[in-house]
C-alpha beads as a LAMMPS data file, in Angstrom:
LAMMPS data file: protein, C-alpha beads

236 atoms
235 bonds

1 atom types
1 bond types

-500.0 500.0 xlo xhi
-500.0 500.0 ylo yhi
-500.0 500.0 zlo zhi

Masses

1 110.0

Atoms # bond

1 1 1 0.000 0.000 0.000
2 1 1 1.332 3.482 -0.846
3 1 1 1.985 5.804 2.077
4 1 1 2.318 9.577 2.040
5 1 1 4.256 11.875 4.350
6 1 1 3.190 15.516 4.469
7 1 1 6.192 17.871 4.553
8 1 1 5.175 20.744 6.807
9 1 1 7.176 23.995 6.419
10 1 1 7.135 24.436 10.195
11 1 1 8.409 20.927 10.857
12 1 1 11.159 21.136 8.251
13 1 1 12.450 24.515 9.420
14 1 1 11.992 23.463 13.050
15 1 1 14.222 20.458 12.444
16 1 1 16.806 22.611 10.656
17 1 1 16.674 25.160 13.502
18 1 1 17.495 22.386 15.975
19 1 1 20.456 21.392 13.792
20 1 1 21.625 25.026 13.751
21 1 1 21.494 25.235 17.556
22 1 1 23.522 22.022 17.889
23 1 1 26.107 23.182 15.335
24 1 1 26.434 26.572 17.040
25 1 1 26.895 25.012 20.472
26 1 1 29.431 22.539 19.090
27 1 1 31.361 25.354 17.417
28 1 1 31.392 27.501 20.553
29 1 1 32.645 24.479 22.484
30 1 1 35.537 24.033 20.040
31 1 1 36.631 27.643 20.471
32 1 1 36.272 27.513 24.256
33 1 1 38.408 24.392 24.202
34 1 1 41.005 26.157 22.060
35 1 1 41.325 29.492 23.869
36 1 1 40.444 28.628 27.479
37 1 1 41.402 24.978 27.910
38 1 1 44.367 24.884 25.546
39 1 1 43.060 22.023 23.406
40 1 1 42.890 23.187 19.799
41 1 1 42.735 19.824 18.050
42 1 1 40.886 17.152 20.081
43 1 1 41.372 14.337 17.537
44 1 1 40.602 16.757 14.698
45 1 1 37.107 17.625 16.001
46 1 1 37.871 21.303 16.684
47 1 1 38.399 22.382 13.047
48 1 1 35.648 20.045 11.846
49 1 1 32.950 21.864 13.863
50 1 1 34.147 25.495 13.864
51 1 1 31.590 27.740 12.136
52 1 1 34.371 29.877 10.702
53 1 1 36.261 26.939 9.202
54 1 1 36.274 25.541 5.699
55 1 1 35.500 22.053 4.387
56 1 1 33.855 20.964 7.618
57 1 1 30.429 20.040 9.020
58 1 1 28.964 23.593 9.312
59 1 1 30.137 24.387 5.773
60 1 1 28.436 21.230 4.510
61 1 1 25.223 22.227 6.300
62 1 1 25.208 25.766 4.885
63 1 1 26.024 24.599 1.371
64 1 1 23.266 21.979 1.590
65 1 1 20.618 24.476 2.736
66 1 1 21.567 26.864 -0.072
67 1 1 21.275 23.954 -2.499
68 1 1 17.855 23.105 -1.028
69 1 1 16.782 26.716 -1.584
70 1 1 17.967 26.464 -5.201
71 1 1 15.941 23.272 -5.673
72 1 1 12.783 24.836 -4.199
73 1 1 13.227 27.910 -6.395
74 1 1 13.638 25.645 -9.430
75 1 1 10.384 23.833 -8.558
76 1 1 8.536 27.137 -8.326
77 1 1 10.119 28.318 -11.579
78 1 1 9.009 25.128 -13.345
79 1 1 5.449 25.548 -12.070
80 1 1 5.379 29.211 -13.118
81 1 1 6.740 28.358 -16.561
82 1 1 4.061 25.718 -17.094
83 1 1 1.442 28.371 -16.339
84 1 1 3.223 30.999 -18.490
85 1 1 3.671 33.283 -15.489
86 1 1 5.297 36.645 -16.259
87 1 1 7.907 36.241 -13.488
88 1 1 8.874 32.624 -14.260
89 1 1 12.347 33.709 -15.426
90 1 1 12.904 35.635 -12.196
91 1 1 12.342 32.462 -10.181
92 1 1 14.679 30.587 -12.542
93 1 1 17.496 33.099 -12.146
94 1 1 17.065 33.106 -8.376
95 1 1 17.520 29.322 -8.485
96 1 1 20.728 29.770 -10.487
97 1 1 22.018 32.413 -8.053
98 1 1 21.418 30.141 -5.064
99 1 1 23.032 27.232 -6.876
100 1 1 26.152 29.359 -7.303
101 1 1 25.949 30.480 -3.653
102 1 1 25.859 26.809 -2.609
103 1 1 28.927 26.101 -4.725
104 1 1 30.730 29.155 -3.383
105 1 1 29.939 28.186 0.213
106 1 1 31.590 24.820 -0.362
107 1 1 34.540 26.036 -2.468
108 1 1 35.004 29.628 -1.137
109 1 1 35.547 31.172 -4.564
110 1 1 34.784 34.664 -3.215
111 1 1 37.847 34.538 -0.974
112 1 1 40.094 34.410 -4.046
113 1 1 39.161 38.041 -4.741
114 1 1 40.229 39.379 -1.340
115 1 1 43.970 39.810 -1.885
116 1 1 43.857 41.227 -5.451
117 1 1 41.132 43.771 -4.630
118 1 1 42.754 44.741 -1.318
119 1 1 46.111 45.379 -2.999
120 1 1 44.632 47.139 -6.032
121 1 1 42.498 49.544 -3.974
122 1 1 44.749 49.709 -0.860
123 1 1 41.882 48.715 1.405
124 1 1 41.952 48.352 5.156
125 1 1 39.687 48.657 8.185
126 1 1 36.081 47.689 7.551
127 1 1 36.984 46.755 3.954
128 1 1 39.923 44.549 4.949
129 1 1 37.987 41.524 3.657
130 1 1 37.806 43.163 0.228
131 1 1 35.319 40.733 -1.344
132 1 1 32.679 42.801 0.471
133 1 1 32.812 45.426 -2.301
134 1 1 31.773 43.172 -5.223
135 1 1 29.433 41.345 -2.833
136 1 1 27.533 44.530 -1.958
137 1 1 27.472 45.607 -5.617
138 1 1 26.019 42.263 -6.709
139 1 1 23.373 42.268 -3.960
140 1 1 22.348 45.820 -4.860
141 1 1 22.034 45.021 -8.581
142 1 1 19.912 41.932 -7.860
143 1 1 17.698 43.913 -5.471
144 1 1 17.077 46.663 -8.043
145 1 1 16.369 44.156 -10.811
146 1 1 13.900 42.306 -8.578
147 1 1 11.867 45.272 -7.311
148 1 1 8.906 44.510 -9.595
149 1 1 9.192 40.811 -8.752
150 1 1 9.036 41.600 -5.032
151 1 1 6.040 43.875 -5.567
152 1 1 4.019 41.058 -7.180
153 1 1 4.594 38.632 -4.291
154 1 1 1.995 38.133 -1.558
155 1 1 2.766 40.631 1.263
156 1 1 3.682 37.900 3.752
157 1 1 6.119 36.242 1.332
158 1 1 7.573 39.599 0.278
159 1 1 8.392 40.643 3.830
160 1 1 9.807 37.220 4.621
161 1 1 12.087 37.454 1.564
162 1 1 13.203 40.968 2.530
163 1 1 13.782 40.021 6.182
164 1 1 15.743 36.918 5.189
165 1 1 17.907 38.932 2.781
166 1 1 18.518 41.688 5.338
167 1 1 19.533 39.210 8.050
168 1 1 21.801 37.291 5.672
169 1 1 23.535 40.447 4.398
170 1 1 23.848 41.850 7.931
171 1 1 25.834 38.737 8.831
172 1 1 27.732 38.150 5.607
173 1 1 28.663 41.803 5.009
174 1 1 27.934 43.803 8.162
175 1 1 29.509 41.586 10.789
176 1 1 32.256 40.420 8.431
177 1 1 33.329 44.041 7.947
178 1 1 33.742 44.257 11.735
179 1 1 35.726 41.013 11.599
180 1 1 38.029 42.489 8.989
181 1 1 38.782 45.592 11.033
182 1 1 39.382 43.488 14.147
183 1 1 41.562 40.947 12.310
184 1 1 43.721 43.708 10.824
185 1 1 44.590 45.071 14.267
186 1 1 44.394 42.040 16.540
187 1 1 44.626 38.962 14.299
188 1 1 42.095 36.195 13.821
189 1 1 43.454 33.604 16.256
190 1 1 41.705 34.702 19.439
191 1 1 38.427 34.305 21.317
192 1 1 37.000 37.751 20.469
193 1 1 37.440 37.168 16.744
194 1 1 35.816 33.742 17.099
195 1 1 32.785 35.366 18.774
196 1 1 32.437 37.794 15.855
197 1 1 32.600 34.858 13.451
198 1 1 29.735 33.175 15.285
199 1 1 27.564 36.298 14.968
200 1 1 28.380 36.463 11.255
201 1 1 27.705 32.823 10.539
202 1 1 24.554 32.720 12.653
203 1 1 23.200 35.699 10.693
204 1 1 23.841 33.876 7.429
205 1 1 22.385 30.587 8.674
206 1 1 19.276 32.204 10.169
207 1 1 18.716 34.266 7.013
208 1 1 18.814 31.111 4.894
209 1 1 16.505 29.331 7.338
210 1 1 13.902 32.104 7.132
211 1 1 14.174 32.096 3.333
212 1 1 13.609 28.331 3.242
213 1 1 10.525 28.724 5.419
214 1 1 9.202 31.424 3.072
215 1 1 9.814 29.213 0.017
216 1 1 8.210 26.146 1.588
217 1 1 5.175 28.175 2.679
218 1 1 4.865 29.725 -0.785
219 1 1 5.065 26.314 -2.421
220 1 1 2.422 24.929 -0.095
221 1 1 0.057 27.853 -0.768
222 1 1 0.569 28.404 -4.499
223 1 1 1.746 25.103 -5.946
224 1 1 0.314 22.438 -3.652
225 1 1 0.979 20.410 -0.493
226 1 1 4.516 19.108 -0.122
227 1 1 4.357 15.326 0.073
228 1 1 6.629 12.312 -0.096
229 1 1 4.969 9.161 -1.384
230 1 1 6.265 5.652 -0.746
231 1 1 5.048 2.504 -2.444
232 1 1 5.573 -0.835 -0.749
233 1 1 7.241 -3.212 -3.182
234 1 1 5.830 -6.700 -3.529
235 1 1 8.097 -9.511 -2.370
236 1 1 9.593 -11.643 -5.144

Bonds

1 1 1 2
2 1 2 3
3 1 3 4
4 1 4 5
5 1 5 6
6 1 6 7
7 1 7 8
8 1 8 9
9 1 9 10
10 1 10 11
11 1 11 12
12 1 12 13
13 1 13 14
14 1 14 15
15 1 15 16
16 1 16 17
17 1 17 18
18 1 18 19
19 1 19 20
20 1 20 21
21 1 21 22
22 1 22 23
23 1 23 24
24 1 24 25
25 1 25 26
26 1 26 27
27 1 27 28
28 1 28 29
29 1 29 30
30 1 30 31
31 1 31 32
32 1 32 33
33 1 33 34
34 1 34 35
35 1 35 36
36 1 36 37
37 1 37 38
38 1 38 39
39 1 39 40
40 1 40 41
41 1 41 42
42 1 42 43
43 1 43 44
44 1 44 45
45 1 45 46
46 1 46 47
47 1 47 48
48 1 48 49
49 1 49 50
50 1 50 51
51 1 51 52
52 1 52 53
53 1 53 54
54 1 54 55
55 1 55 56
56 1 56 57
57 1 57 58
58 1 58 59
59 1 59 60
60 1 60 61
61 1 61 62
62 1 62 63
63 1 63 64
64 1 64 65
65 1 65 66
66 1 66 67
67 1 67 68
68 1 68 69
69 1 69 70
70 1 70 71
71 1 71 72
72 1 72 73
73 1 73 74
74 1 74 75
75 1 75 76
76 1 76 77
77 1 77 78
78 1 78 79
79 1 79 80
80 1 80 81
81 1 81 82
82 1 82 83
83 1 83 84
84 1 84 85
85 1 85 86
86 1 86 87
87 1 87 88
88 1 88 89
89 1 89 90
90 1 90 91
91 1 91 92
92 1 92 93
93 1 93 94
94 1 94 95
95 1 95 96
96 1 96 97
97 1 97 98
98 1 98 99
99 1 99 100
100 1 100 101
101 1 101 102
102 1 102 103
103 1 103 104
104 1 104 105
105 1 105 106
106 1 106 107
107 1 107 108
108 1 108 109
109 1 109 110
110 1 110 111
111 1 111 112
112 1 112 113
113 1 113 114
114 1 114 115
115 1 115 116
116 1 116 117
117 1 117 118
118 1 118 119
119 1 119 120
120 1 120 121
121 1 121 122
122 1 122 123
123 1 123 124
124 1 124 125
125 1 125 126
126 1 126 127
127 1 127 128
128 1 128 129
129 1 129 130
130 1 130 131
131 1 131 132
132 1 132 133
133 1 133 134
134 1 134 135
135 1 135 136
136 1 136 137
137 1 137 138
138 1 138 139
139 1 139 140
140 1 140 141
141 1 141 142
142 1 142 143
143 1 143 144
144 1 144 145
145 1 145 146
146 1 146 147
147 1 147 148
148 1 148 149
149 1 149 150
150 1 150 151
151 1 151 152
152 1 152 153
153 1 153 154
154 1 154 155
155 1 155 156
156 1 156 157
157 1 157 158
158 1 158 159
159 1 159 160
160 1 160 161
161 1 161 162
162 1 162 163
163 1 163 164
164 1 164 165
165 1 165 166
166 1 166 167
167 1 167 168
168 1 168 169
169 1 169 170
170 1 170 171
171 1 171 172
172 1 172 173
173 1 173 174
174 1 174 175
175 1 175 176
176 1 176 177
177 1 177 178
178 1 178 179
179 1 179 180
180 1 180 181
181 1 181 182
182 1 182 183
183 1 183 184
184 1 184 185
185 1 185 186
186 1 186 187
187 1 187 188
188 1 188 189
189 1 189 190
190 1 190 191
191 1 191 192
192 1 192 193
193 1 193 194
194 1 194 195
195 1 195 196
196 1 196 197
197 1 197 198
198 1 198 199
199 1 199 200
200 1 200 201
201 1 201 202
202 1 202 203
203 1 203 204
204 1 204 205
205 1 205 206
206 1 206 207
207 1 207 208
208 1 208 209
209 1 209 210
210 1 210 211
211 1 211 212
212 1 212 213
213 1 213 214
214 1 214 215
215 1 215 216
216 1 216 217
217 1 217 218
218 1 218 219
219 1 219 220
220 1 220 221
221 1 221 222
222 1 222 223
223 1 223 224
224 1 224 225
225 1 225 226
226 1 226 227
227 1 227 228
228 1 228 229
229 1 229 230
230 1 230 231
231 1 231 232
232 1 232 233
233 1 233 234
234 1 234 235
235 1 235 236
């Protein structure tokens, strides 16, 4: 007999929120162990759970949630295209943008621009992490191009999108600019810098989480209930 599981937006984001809390606590524990207890390795677990690290568990989580957002956007784009909706291409390009963001989260392509831009423009202080400049420019261009798209959305979805974007950018750009200024004067291997990193990463993670909730709710309301169907196979 086939069985169906209803995918509730609240349950999905609630589960992801619990994962975020566990990852944040684990990361804080690694930094406490490093700077207060003097154990900065612990069988390799410290770098594997630090929110500010690369190629580790938190990076995998963030890349996966961005990829999930890209997949949900692609589903909406496909539905809009089938109904010849005027903003179908906007949904499609959002899916492509989030696909690239997922790739960048895993591979850190944006960090390759830091040194060349910093040296070319002689940047320091709040612009020490120089990728912020092209990052802000890209976000601004996308926002301006999507003004009419945002206006057509249901008010609840529109404000959720805007809140998610604001929270994400506040972490990714706002707090990271503070990190850059601090790192330039005090270095990045200390507890205070690690705390700033946690504020930055939590802003990014929470922004993505709110965006996922908005997408799941929009899908449920405008495309149909989110379900997983399973069919029991007959024994041979």
